[in-house]
N, C-alpha and C positions, 0 to 999 in steps of 0.2 A: 504494500500500500504506500509506504514512504517513497519507494522508487517511482510509482505512478504519479504521486503528488509532485515529486521533484521534476519529472519529465513534463508534466502539465504546466508547472510554474515556469520552467525554462522555455517551453513553447509559447506560453502567453507573453513572456518577456520579449522573445524574438518578434512576435507579432506586433507588440507595442512599439518596439524600435522601428520596425519597417513602416508601421503606420505613421510614426512621428516623422521619419524621413520622407515618406510620401507626401506628408502635409506641407513640409517646409522646403523640400528640394525636388519637386515633381519633374522638373525639366532636366536635371543633371543626372538622374539615375534611372534611365530607361531600362538598363540591364537588370536593375533591382527594383522592379515594379512592386509597390506595396500591395499586400494581399487585400487590404481595406484602407479606406480613409477614415480617420476618427469620426467625422460627421456622419459617415454611412451607417455606423453601428449605434449611434446615440439612441435611436428609438427602441432598441432591444434592451437597453439598460433600465434599471428601476426608474419609475416616473419621477421620484424625488430628485434623482441625479440628472436625468436627461432633459426634463421639461425646462428648467431654468436656462440650460445651455442652448437648447433649441430656440427658446424665446429670445435669447441674446443674439444668436446668429441669424435668425429669420424673423421677419415681421410681416404685417399685412401687405406692405409694398412689394414683397416677393411674389405676390400673386400676379404682378404685372409682367407679361412676357416682354422680352427684348427682341426687337426686329433685327434679324441677321441678314436679310436680303430676299430677293425674289428669284425663284428658279424659272429660267426661261427655256424655250425650246431651241432647236437647232444645235449649234456648237457652243452655246453659252453655258458656262459652268459657274457655280457659286461656291466659294470657299469661306470657311469661318472656323472659329475655335469655340467649342462647346464648354459646358460646365463640367462634364465628365470626360468626353472624348475631345481631344485637342485638335484633331485633324478631321475635317468634315467637308464633303463635296456633294453638291446636288445638281441635277439637271433634269429637264422635262422632255418626255418623248410622247408625241401625239400618236394615236392609233384609232382604229374603228372596229374593235373586236365584236361589238354588238350590232354593227350594221345600222346604227342610228343616223339621224340626219347630220349631226354635227360631230359625231365620234366622241372619243374620250381621251384619256392620257395616263401615262405612268410616270410618277415622280420617283426618280432614282436617288438614293442617298447612300453614299459610301462613308462609313465612319470608322475611325481607328484612333490609336494612341490614347487609351483610357488611362486616367491617372491612378486608378486602382481596380481591383477585380470585382468590387461589389457596387460600384456606382452605376448610374444610368442617367440618360438625358431624356427630358420630356419636351415635346414640341407641339406647337399649334400651327396648322396650315389653313390658309384662308384665301378666298376670293370674295368679291362682293356678293356672291350668291350662296356660299356655303362656308362652313368652318368645321374642321375635323382635327383630331389630335392623335398622337402615337408616342410611344416611348421605346428607347433602344438600349439594350443591355449588352449586346455582343458586337465585337469589331468585325464587320463584314459589310457587304452591300445589301441594302434593304430597298424595298419598293412599296409605294403607296398608290393604289389604283383609284382612278377616277373613271368609272365605267362609261358614263355619259355626261357630257356637259349639259347644264340645265337649259340652255337656250343658245341661240346664235350670239346674243350679247355676251354671255359668259365665255363662249369660245373665242370671240374677238378680243375680249379683255385679256384672257390668259395668253393668247397668241402674241399680244403686244406688251403686256405688263407682267406676265408670269403668275406664279403662285407664291404668295407671301409666306415666309417662314419665320416663326417666332420661337425663341428659346425661353423655357422657364428656367431662369438662371439659378434658382434655389434647388433645382432638381426635384425628383419625385417627393422625397420626404420633406424637403423644405417647403414645397408647394402645399402639401397637406397641412403642414404646420401653419402656413400663411392663411389657408382656408379656415383653420380653427381660430385664427386671430380676427378674420374679417366677419365671420358669421355672427358673432355676438354684437357687432356694431349696429345691426338692424333689429336687435331684439329689445322689446320693451321690458327690460328687467334691470335689476341692480348690476348684474354681470355685464349687460350691454352698456350701461352708463359708465362703469369703470373701464370697460374696453375702449370706449370713445375717448375718455379722458387720457388713458394710457397711450392711445394712438397719437393724439395731439401733442402729448408730452414728448414722445419718442421722435416724431417726425417734424415737429414744428417748434419744440421747446416751449410750448404754451402750457401754463398751469392754471388750474381752477382751484382756488383756495376756499375751502368750506368755512363759512362764517359761524361763529358760535351762536347758539340759540339763546334767547328768542330772536327769530329772524324779523327784524323790523327795519323800517327806513325812515329817515328824517326828512324825506321829500314830500312836500304837500302838493296837491293838485293845483293849488293856487300859484305855485311857483313855476308851473309849466306854461310855456308861451308858444305862439305860432312859430314854426320853423325848428323847434327843438327836435332832436333826432333820437330814435330808439334803436339801439343795436341789440339784436336778439341772437342767442346761441342755444340751439337745441342739442341735447347730448344723449338722447335715448330714443328707441323706437325707429320706425322707418325714416322719418325726417331727421332724426338725430344722426343716423348712419350716413344719410345722403349729405347732410351739412358738414359732417366731419371730413368726408372726402372732398367736398367743395372747398372747404377751408384750406386743405392741404394743397390742392392744385392751384388755388388762386392766391394763397399767401395771406388771406384775410383771417381775422379772429372772430368774425361774426358771420353767421350763415343766413340771416334774415334781417330786414330793416323795415322801419315804419317812420312816419313823420307826424308831428302834432300840429293841429290847427285850431284856432279859436274863431268862432263866428262873431257876428256883430253884437250878439247878446252876451258874449263872454263864455258860451258853452264850449267845452273842450271836445275835440274830435280826433280820431286817428285815421290817417290815410295809409292803406296797406294793400299790397299786391299779394295774391295767393289766398284770399278769403274764400271759403267754400260756401256757395249759395244753397238754397233749398233743393235745387235740382242736381247738386253734386258737382257743379262746375267750379273751377278755380277762376276767380275774377278779381278785379281791382275794386276795392270797396272803401267807403268812408263811414266809420262807425262811431257812435258816441263813446267817449272814454270809458264810462262805466261798463258798457257791454264788452268792450275789448278787454278791459282789465279783469272782469269777472271770468271771461273765458281763459285768459292766461293763468289766473290763480287756481281755478277749479276744474277746468275741462281739458286743458292742453296736457296730454300725457307724455310729451317729449321733455318734460322738466326744463322749461326754457329759463335761461339766465338773461336777464334784461338789464341793460345799462342805459340810463338817461344821459344824453350828451347835449346840454343846452348851448345855444348860440352865444358867442361872446357879445357883450353889450354893444360894441361898435358895429358888429355884423347884424345884430338884431335890429338896430336902428335903421339899417338899410334894407331889411327884409320887406318885400312887397307883398303884404298879406292879401290884398285884393287880387293881384295876379295869381298868387298861389291858389286861392279858392277857385278862381276861374279855370285854372288848369285842372285842379282836382275834380271839379264837377264834370269837366269834359271827358275825364278818364273813368269816372265812376261807372261800374257795371261792365266795363270792357274785359275781354279775356286776359288771363294771367300772361305776363310777358315772356312766354316760352321762346319767342323769336330773339330775345336778348340774353337768355339764361346762359347758354354755353359760350356766347361771345363776350360775356363779362370777363372771361379769363383767356379765351383763345382769340387774341386780337393781332397776332403776328403769325407768320408761316411756321416758324419753328422755335420761337423764343419764349414760349410760355409753358413749357412742360417740365415739371420736376422729374429728374431721372428716376426710373427708366422709361417714363412716358415719352412718346414721340408721335408725330403725325400719323405714321403707319399704324401704330397700335390703336390710336383713337379711331381711325377709320375702320379698323377691324372690330373694335368694340361696338361701334355704331352698326356694323353689319350684323353682328350677333343679336344685338338688342332689337334691331328691326325685324328679325325673324321671330324672336320670343314675344315681344310686345309691340306689334305694328302701330297701334293707336298711340302709344306713348312715344314711340320713335317719331311719328308724324308731328307730334307737338314739339318734341325736343329739338330736332334738327331740320326736318323737312320745311317746317314753317319758317325757321330762321334763314335757311339757304334760299328759299323762294323770295323772301323779303330782300335779301342782299343781292341776289342775281337777277331779280325781276322776272322770275320764271313761275310756272304753275305745275311743277313736277310733284308727283305724289309718291314716288319711290326713291329711297335713298340710293339704291344701286344705279339709278339713272345719272346721278351726279358723278359717280366714280368712273363711268365708262365714257363720259363726254370729253 
């Protein structure tokens, strides 16, 4: 028994050394490839040991794929370095095995030079008409079949622009860990609230300090004037998760805003976009302060944090209350400004994306979302692009192939 223990201890020590070398010197020791990379085996360790390390190494942002390029037909080949396999090549071959009108294609991927024996690479492949995924564990040539193109439009798109390839940089296990981090962002629970706060702290350095009870404010309604600004941050539930990601990509510390207005009789109102009417539509609305405040205190389950930002006295003196009311009344009841939502942070071609976001990834996310929730996609970007391009297109894919 002692001999077996000694042999096991020696073997474990050798594996540890090889793993250590593979982690820090992967390019210098191809002849001595590590049997495993330390991060590959973390999930099989006790949860108390592995979970804190995985949380440190991976986060919700690791869910975002990294665009490595587009595989094109003919003699064009694409080369890149993966997270597991360091030498990868892809090319596209057209065929018509099914005898369909536009045929199909085979995506060839040749992968090699893995940094360990236990790692794998996870990829997403996308056109404006479809999204699929696959993972690779062995060094060899792999193929991904596209039996038939969806339409002539997809065929023409792939012929000229290829199939977009995205790498999940955190690998399979890191991606699963990132999914675990993202899922609670949208849950209406204490777990979800803490996850949103943790995400903002990790990725933006933003902190929300809990005030001691009793929670009171020394602001009186009489102290609020026309033009004063309400900055709102929701941190749990569906809107909490959405606003957390919105803050991250835009660099803002509030996900929702409203403005205060007093009428000629001194009554306080709140102008807000995104109010849900009786028919379930999101509209622009002007509500009495009491109604708005009652909803935020007792009915908004997103646990909103509200900051009142009054105008400076010199700016308040210049505020044109008559013009503000005229504009507010002209907008009252109109649809929520979906046509401005995404362009509040995407206002350059490639300068508004926190890594690893880029324009290719955003386009692919839009493609996926358009398939899953067409009506929501129509609001989010079709409406916005139609407004900016002066078009009346009803399908997101039409923009990509033009």
